[in-house]
Every structure is written in structure tokens, then in C-alpha cells.
Steps between C-alpha positions, in 0.01 A plus 500: 500500500423129529368517856136453585345727759218369708299654776567356840235426758693739723338813359679708240835322530617392154701179475690438179538141382798454271515239228723204565792433266307200362201721411728753330665216308159384372425845359844543345497156340167595348674760284830315456442473125512768230167389351326523838638850548361594158163352597503687833567830318229424243240419767594817690421712195196294389287404800256224407711360215445137394762235423396515135573874483830457688595230248430731207675802654816305587487281187536179703342158527168487691614207715824677595316815610243291685770325704676830576178666618430195716843536662445872558166420664659231720763753607220735605590770247190493280134420550290300259132575465291243314234657279329217314762333284731800515750560779598862560811601691596786727788570736463407865614750764838320519515497121451877495777545756738279304400668172584843647835367621581348158398821323730702726778242462461508120564875488797508738 
């Protein structure tokens, strides 16, 4: 699930590169806060959402949401795309994987 597959120079042999415990820790610490989990879920359902819209949807302080999105980006769970003065957000591939896990975990 968290392994990367890359093509080897030895033909069609597929070598899987697993994440180290430190890399896994970085991703998990990225969502180790209820507000960040809410943001992750909101971005998953609203690709291209801005911090301003996240702030309004979650009824939170702009600066608080800004710091949380920065932490999610540092953890590699979301991507920021700068469009003029606006910054839009979307889930990274790891963010999508973690989102699917959290969604499953939420319903179990």
C-alpha cells in the first residue's frame, strides 16, 4: 500500500521500495491533529479549495488554517498550487492513500 514500484534496468523485473519508519512517521504526524484531518477530508471532497474557503467552511481563524495546511504540505499529504494571490490545494498521492485509510478507519 505504501510501497513504491519502480522499473529496474534488468528488464521487466519490478522492485518495490518500502517507506522507512521515519517516512511513515512524517505522514502520520501530518494528520496527528483533528483539525488537519478535517482539512484533509475537506480538500479530498473539494479539489482546488483555497485557505479562505477552508476557513469559512470550518468556521476557523485564517491563520490557524494556514498553519495547518502548511504542515500538511510539509508532511507531503497535500499540494499547493499558486494561482496569482490565491493558493489552491489538492491531495498528493500519499494524501489520497491516507485519506482512503482514514475514511475506512472512520467507518469501522
